[in-house]
C-alpha positions as CSV (number, residue, x, y, z in Angstrom):
1,M,169.5,202.5,66.8
2,L,169.5,202.8,70.6
3,Y,169.7,199.0,71.3
4,G,172.4,199.5,73.9
5,L,171.2,202.7,75.4
6,C,167.6,201.9,76.2
7,G,166.8,198.5,75.0
8,R,166.2,195.2,76.9
9,Q,167.3,196.2,80.3
10,G,164.3,198.5,80.5
11,L,161.5,196.5,78.7
12,N,160.8,193.1,79.9
13,F,161.1,191.3,76.6
14,A,160.2,187.7,76.2
15,S,163.5,186.1,77.0
16,G,165.8,186.0,74.1
17,T,163.8,184.0,71.6
18,E,165.2,184.1,68.1
19,V,162.0,185.8,66.7
20,V,162.2,188.6,69.2
21,D,165.9,189.0,68.7
22,R,165.5,189.3,64.9
23,L,162.4,191.7,64.9
24,F,163.8,193.9,67.7
25,I,166.6,195.0,65.4
26,D,164.1,197.1,63.4
27,M,162.4,198.8,66.4
28,K,164.0,201.6,68.5
29,V,163.2,201.6,72.2
30,V,163.8,205.3,73.3
31,S,163.0,207.7,76.0
32,D,159.6,209.4,76.2
33,D,161.1,212.7,75.0
34,Q,162.8,211.0,72.0
35,A,159.6,209.5,70.9
36,V,158.0,213.0,70.7
37,A,161.0,214.3,68.9
38,A,160.5,211.7,66.1
39,I,157.2,213.3,65.1
40,N,157.6,215.7,62.2
41,D,156.0,219.1,62.6
42,G,153.2,219.8,60.1
43,S,152.0,216.0,60.2
44,K,148.8,214.4,61.1
45,I,149.1,212.1,64.0
46,I,146.5,209.7,65.5
47,F,146.3,209.3,69.2
48,P,144.5,206.3,70.8
49,A,140.9,206.5,72.1
50,A,138.7,204.6,74.7
51,C,140.8,203.6,77.6
52,A,144.1,203.1,75.8
53,N,145.6,206.4,77.0
54,P,149.4,206.2,76.6
55,T,150.1,208.2,79.8
56,R,153.8,208.5,79.5
57,F,153.7,209.7,75.9
58,Y,151.1,212.3,76.7
59,R,153.2,213.7,79.5
60,A,156.2,213.9,77.2
61,F,154.0,215.4,74.4
62,S,152.8,218.3,76.7
63,A,156.4,218.9,78.0
64,N,157.8,219.2,74.6
65,V,154.8,220.7,72.7
66,E,156.7,223.9,71.9
67,R,158.7,222.1,69.2
68,F,155.6,222.0,67.1
69,N,154.1,224.8,65.1
70,S,151.5,223.2,62.8
71,L,150.8,219.6,64.1
72,T,147.4,218.1,63.7
73,V,146.3,215.6,66.4
74,C,143.4,213.4,65.5
75,S,141.4,210.9,67.8
76,G,138.2,209.5,68.6
77,L,136.4,209.3,72.0
78,S,138.8,209.1,75.0
79,L,137.5,207.7,78.1
80,G,140.6,208.0,80.1
81,G,141.0,211.8,79.8
82,Y,142.6,214.4,77.4
83,E,145.9,215.0,79.0
84,F,147.5,215.8,75.6
85,L,145.3,219.1,75.4
86,E,146.7,220.6,78.6
87,R,149.3,222.7,76.7
88,G,149.8,224.1,73.2
89,L,146.3,223.8,71.9
90,G,145.6,226.3,69.1
91,E,149.2,227.5,69.3
92,N,151.3,224.5,68.7
93,F,148.8,221.9,67.4
94,H,145.1,221.7,66.3
95,Y,142.9,219.0,67.5
96,L,140.5,217.2,65.1
97,T,138.0,214.7,66.3
98,W,135.1,212.7,65.2
99,Q,133.7,212.2,68.7
100,A,133.2,214.5,71.8
101,A,133.0,214.0,75.4
102,P,132.2,215.9,78.6
103,A,135.9,216.6,79.2
104,I,136.1,218.7,76.1
105,R,132.7,220.2,75.9
106,H,134.1,223.6,76.9
107,L,136.1,223.5,73.7
108,F,133.0,223.0,71.5
109,K,131.3,225.8,73.5
110,E,134.2,228.0,72.9
111,N,134.2,227.1,69.1
112,D,137.7,228.4,68.3
113,R,138.6,227.0,64.9
114,K,142.2,227.4,65.8
115,K,141.9,224.8,68.6
116,I,139.4,222.2,67.5
117,S,137.5,220.9,64.5
118,F,134.7,218.2,64.5
119,V,134.2,215.8,61.7
120,P,130.7,214.1,61.4
121,L,131.7,210.5,60.8
122,R,129.9,207.2,61.3
123,L,132.3,204.5,62.4
124,S,131.7,202.2,59.5
125,D,133.2,205.0,57.3
126,L,136.1,205.7,59.5
127,T,138.5,203.4,57.7
128,R,137.6,204.9,54.4
129,V,138.0,208.6,55.6
130,V,141.0,208.4,57.9
131,T,143.3,206.5,55.4
132,H,146.6,207.1,53.4
133,G,145.6,209.4,50.7
134,G,142.0,209.9,52.0
135,P,140.2,213.0,53.3
136,I,142.3,212.6,56.7
137,S,145.6,211.1,55.7
138,P,147.6,210.1,58.8
139,D,151.4,210.3,58.9
140,A,151.8,208.9,62.3
141,V,150.0,207.0,65.0
142,V,150.6,206.3,68.6
143,V,149.2,203.0,70.2
144,Q,149.5,201.5,73.5
145,T,150.3,197.8,73.6
146,S,151.2,194.9,75.7
147,L,155.0,193.9,76.3
148,P,156.5,191.9,73.4
149,Q,155.5,188.2,73.2
150,P,157.6,185.1,72.3
151,D,156.2,185.0,68.9
152,G,157.5,188.5,68.1
153,T,154.3,190.5,68.5
154,V,152.7,192.8,70.9
155,S,149.0,192.9,71.6
156,L,146.7,196.0,71.2
157,G,145.0,194.5,74.3
158,I,141.9,196.4,75.3
159,S,141.7,198.7,72.3
160,V,141.8,197.0,68.9
161,G,139.0,198.8,67.1
162,P,140.5,201.3,64.4
163,N,144.0,200.9,65.5
164,Q,145.2,198.0,63.1
165,H,144.0,200.1,60.3
166,F,145.8,203.2,61.6
167,I,149.0,201.3,62.0
168,E,148.7,200.0,58.4
169,Q,148.1,203.5,57.0
170,S,150.8,205.4,58.9
171,S,154.6,205.7,58.1
172,L,155.5,206.2,61.7
173,V,154.3,203.9,64.5
174,I,154.9,204.8,68.1
175,A,154.1,202.1,70.8
176,E,153.9,202.7,74.5
177,M,154.5,199.1,75.7
178,N,152.7,198.8,79.1
179,S,153.2,195.9,81.5
180,N,149.5,196.3,82.5
181,M,148.1,195.8,79.1
182,P,146.7,192.4,78.7
183,V,147.3,190.0,75.7
184,T,143.9,189.6,74.1
185,A,142.5,187.1,71.6
186,G,141.2,187.9,68.2
187,D,142.9,190.3,65.9
188,S,144.9,192.2,68.6
189,R,148.4,191.2,67.5
190,V,151.0,193.6,65.8
191,A,154.4,192.4,64.7
192,L,157.4,194.0,66.3
193,D,158.8,195.0,63.0
194,R,155.8,197.1,62.2
195,I,156.6,199.3,65.3
196,D,159.2,202.0,64.6
197,I,159.6,203.4,67.9
198,A,158.6,202.1,71.5
199,I,158.7,203.5,75.0
200,E,158.3,201.6,78.2
201,S,155.6,201.9,80.7
202,D,154.1,200.5,83.8
203,E,151.4,203.1,84.3
204,P,147.9,202.0,85.4
205,L,145.6,201.5,82.4
206,A,142.8,204.0,82.2
207,T,139.5,202.9,83.7
208,Y,135.9,203.6,83.0
209,D,133.0,203.8,85.5
210,T,129.6,203.4,84.1
211,G,128.2,204.8,87.3
212,T,125.4,203.4,89.5
213,P,121.9,203.0,88.1
214,G,119.1,204.8,89.7
215,P,115.5,203.5,90.2
216,R,114.4,204.9,86.9
217,D,117.3,203.2,85.2
218,E,116.3,199.9,86.8
219,L,112.8,200.4,85.1
220,I,114.4,201.1,81.7
221,I,116.6,197.9,82.1
222,E,113.5,195.7,82.7
223,H,111.8,197.2,79.6
224,V,114.9,196.5,77.6
225,L,115.5,193.0,78.7
226,S,111.8,192.2,77.8
227,L,112.6,192.8,74.1
228,I,115.7,190.5,73.8
229,P,114.7,187.1,72.5
230,Q,116.5,183.8,73.2
231,G,119.2,183.3,70.8
232,A,119.9,187.0,70.3
233,T,123.2,188.6,69.4
234,V,123.4,191.9,71.3
235,Q,125.3,195.2,70.8
236,F,125.6,197.6,73.6
237,G,126.4,201.4,73.7
238,I,128.1,202.9,76.9
239,G,126.6,203.8,80.1
240,A,125.0,202.5,83.2
241,V,121.9,201.1,81.6
242,P,123.7,199.0,78.8
243,D,126.1,197.8,81.4
244,R,123.5,196.5,83.7
245,V,121.6,195.0,80.8
246,L,124.7,193.1,80.0
247,A,125.1,192.0,83.6
248,R,121.7,190.4,83.3
249,L,121.9,189.1,79.8
250,S,123.0,185.6,81.0
251,D,119.3,185.1,82.2
252,I,118.2,184.9,78.5
253,K,119.1,181.7,76.8
254,D,121.8,181.4,74.0
255,T,122.8,185.0,73.8
256,H,125.9,186.4,72.1
257,L,127.7,189.7,72.0
258,F,128.9,191.6,68.9
259,S,129.8,195.2,69.9
260,G,132.1,198.0,69.3
261,M,132.7,198.3,73.1
262,L,132.0,196.2,76.2
263,S,132.2,197.4,79.8
264,Q,132.7,196.1,83.3
265,S,129.6,193.8,83.3
266,L,131.2,191.4,80.7
267,V,132.8,189.8,83.7
268,D,129.3,189.1,85.3
269,Y,128.0,187.9,82.0
270,L,130.7,185.4,81.4
271,E,130.7,184.1,85.0
272,K,127.0,183.3,84.8
273,V,126.1,182.4,81.3
274,P,125.3,178.8,81.1
275,H,126.4,178.3,77.5
276,Q,129.6,179.2,75.6
277,P,128.7,182.6,73.8
278,R,130.2,184.1,70.8
279,I,131.8,187.4,71.6
280,V,133.2,189.9,69.1
281,N,134.3,193.3,70.3
282,G,136.5,196.3,69.5
283,E,137.1,198.0,72.8
284,L,137.1,197.1,76.6
285,A,136.2,199.9,79.2
286,G,136.2,199.0,82.7
287,T,138.6,198.3,85.5
288,Q,141.8,196.3,85.6
289,Q,139.8,193.4,86.7
290,L,138.0,193.4,83.5
291,Y,141.2,193.7,81.6
292,D,142.9,191.0,83.5
293,Y,139.8,188.7,83.0
294,C,140.1,189.1,79.3
295,S,143.9,188.5,79.1
296,H,144.5,185.3,77.1
297,N,140.7,184.7,77.1
298,E,139.7,183.0,73.9
299,L,136.1,183.6,74.3
300,V,136.6,187.4,74.0
301,K,137.7,187.9,70.4
302,M,138.8,191.6,70.0
303,Q,138.4,192.7,66.4
304,R,139.2,195.6,64.2
305,M,136.5,198.2,63.4
306,S,135.9,196.9,59.7
307,M,134.5,193.9,61.4
308,T,132.6,195.3,64.4
309,H,131.0,198.1,62.5
310,N,130.0,196.5,59.2
311,P,126.3,196.8,58.8
312,R,126.2,194.2,55.8
313,D,127.9,191.4,57.8
314,L,126.0,192.2,61.0
315,A,122.7,192.0,59.1
316,Q,123.6,188.3,58.4
317,L,123.2,187.6,62.1
318,D,119.8,186.2,63.3
319,K,118.3,188.3,66.0
320,F,120.7,191.1,66.1
321,I,119.6,193.6,68.9
322,S,121.2,197.1,69.0
323,I,120.9,199.1,72.2
324,N,121.8,202.7,72.2
325,S,120.7,206.0,73.7
326,S,119.9,209.5,72.8
327,V,120.0,213.2,73.7
328,E,116.4,213.9,72.5
329,I,113.8,212.4,70.4
330,D,111.1,214.5,68.7
331,L,107.6,213.4,68.0
332,H,108.3,212.3,64.5
333,G,110.9,209.8,65.8
334,Q,113.9,211.7,64.7
335,S,116.8,211.0,67.2
336,N,119.6,213.5,68.2
337,G,122.3,211.6,69.8
338,E,125.1,214.3,69.5
339,T,124.4,217.8,70.5
340,L,122.9,220.1,73.1
341,G,121.5,222.7,70.7
342,N,124.5,223.6,68.5
343,V,127.1,222.3,71.0
344,Q,128.6,219.1,70.1
345,I,128.6,216.8,73.2
346,S,129.0,213.4,71.4
347,G,129.4,211.9,67.8
348,V,127.8,209.9,65.3
349,G,129.6,206.9,66.5
350,G,128.3,203.5,65.5
351,S,124.8,203.8,66.5
352,L,123.5,204.2,63.0
353,D,125.6,201.3,61.7
354,Y,124.0,199.0,64.3
355,I,120.5,200.4,63.9
356,E,120.7,199.4,60.1
357,A,122.1,196.1,60.7
358,A,119.4,195.4,63.2
359,A,116.6,196.5,60.8
360,L,117.9,194.0,58.1
361,S,118.7,191.1,60.5
362,P,116.1,188.3,60.6
363,G,114.3,188.8,63.9
364,G,116.4,191.8,64.7
365,L,115.5,195.0,66.4
366,S,117.0,198.3,67.5
367,I,116.4,200.0,70.9
368,I,117.0,203.7,71.8
369,A,116.8,203.6,75.6
370,M,116.9,206.9,77.7
371,P,115.3,208.5,80.7
372,S,112.3,210.5,80.1
373,T,113.7,213.8,81.5
374,T,117.0,215.6,82.1
375,N,118.3,218.3,84.1
376,G,116.4,217.3,87.3
377,D,113.1,216.7,85.6
378,K,113.0,220.1,84.3
379,A,113.2,219.2,80.6
380,S,111.7,216.3,78.6
381,K,114.0,214.2,76.4
382,I,111.0,213.5,74.2
383,V,110.2,216.8,72.6
384,A,107.7,218.4,70.0
385,A,110.7,219.4,67.8
386,L,114.5,219.0,68.1
387,A,116.1,222.0,69.6
388,S,117.4,224.8,67.4
389,G,120.8,224.0,66.1
390,S,120.7,220.3,66.9
391,V,121.2,217.5,64.5
392,V,119.6,214.4,63.4
393,T,121.7,211.4,64.3
394,T,119.2,208.7,63.4
395,P,116.6,209.5,60.7
396,R,112.8,208.8,61.8
397,F,112.5,206.0,59.3
398,C,115.3,204.1,61.0
399,V,114.1,204.3,64.7
400,D,112.5,201.2,65.8
401,Y,111.7,200.9,69.6
402,V,112.1,203.8,72.1
403,I,112.2,203.1,75.8
404,T,111.9,205.3,78.9
405,E,111.1,204.3,82.5
406,Y,107.5,204.7,81.4
407,G,107.4,202.0,78.9
408,V,108.0,200.9,75.4
409,A,107.2,202.8,72.1
410,C,107.4,200.8,68.9
411,L,107.6,203.3,65.9
412,R,108.3,201.0,63.0
413,G,105.5,201.1,60.5
414,K,103.5,203.7,62.4
415,S,102.1,206.9,60.9
416,L,103.2,210.2,62.3
417,W,100.1,210.5,64.4
418,Q,100.6,206.9,65.8
419,R,104.4,207.7,66.5
420,A,103.5,210.9,68.3
421,E,101.0,209.2,70.5
422,A,103.2,206.3,71.3
423,L,106.1,208.6,72.4
424,I,103.8,210.8,74.5
425,E,102.7,207.7,76.3
426,I,106.2,207.1,77.5
427,A,107.1,210.6,78.2
428,H,107.2,212.1,81.7
429,P,103.6,212.7,82.8
430,K,104.3,216.5,83.6
431,F,105.1,217.0,79.9
432,R,102.4,214.9,78.2
433,A,99.7,217.6,77.9
434,E,102.2,220.0,76.5
435,L,103.4,217.4,73.9
436,S,99.8,216.5,73.0
437,D,99.1,220.3,72.3
438,A,102.0,220.3,69.8
439,I,100.6,217.5,67.5
């Protein structure tokens, strides 16, 4: 126990409450290097995703990576960077992920099995796959939390999602306790006696910029908003279009939010919405302003993934609307949301969970919104056939509405001829003749 060596004088614990005093005895507060040294070589360790990057821990991990020979690091999508991959990948540890990002696209192009593995995994299955005794059985988990609170807990803050489950399934729990992490409402609290090792931090939290929408994005946004009815409960993917739809959602009466991730425009929505919305969410991705706005905000309920990605429960919501995107869609309506050819650039994620829920929800619908072209208008995202080596993320029988800047195509209940014609109508004009010839 390092109580005297690196205890309260570093971390700003809630002042001497009996609960914190009692629970603190079971938790070691150590240096960054000591936290890394506590990890057994040969184990599987879960690193946090989204914007919950434990910056101090990652630095120490890279500095001490030579102590490992056969470690497996697992994580989902990191929006704050992949600093832990800077040293030792393929030599000291292997990286296993169920999500990809532009920052690691080069690893999937390289396709070195010593360095990286990809698991196709829909997020509603994550807690059944990454679980003690399961196909991916974690030994340890790293999380980033708030400072300890008077009730003897810390908050997972901006990143609840799968982390409560990972904590429950791991024998070693390491927490980077950050003074900048907000205390959020919902199911974000973790008892101090569940944490084995803690390090202190005042590093800035990772931020996520959705980017500035262009003129064609604005057209897509208008089409998306036209499909959202009053009283809808809406789920958003990530990116400029979903974020700007969220910013304007307050214009539609009696809307609510139920999503795996919400971004910066949540602040705009809450500032403008005339009613008290119901908000259930797993991850926050934006600026510190967003994080501070959600601190102790009882309107924003941060929940675990078994709630945010449960298609059966979501289907019970009236008018559940799912908004996601795609890499390409063929004339059958098959959607590839994961690969460029055979190179993994994203993951299954939660899109199919939400699409299924929307299909079963009374008055619900799902939207795949995307620009009509990519690569400077050189390639159409509506294609005659999916590219060689690519995958089907959403089957054709699940796709409902497809939106580009040129309009809206409703595919549900349409024949293959009708689907092709509807998709060609919303393709970029320069590719329509070519697509028509392919029917």
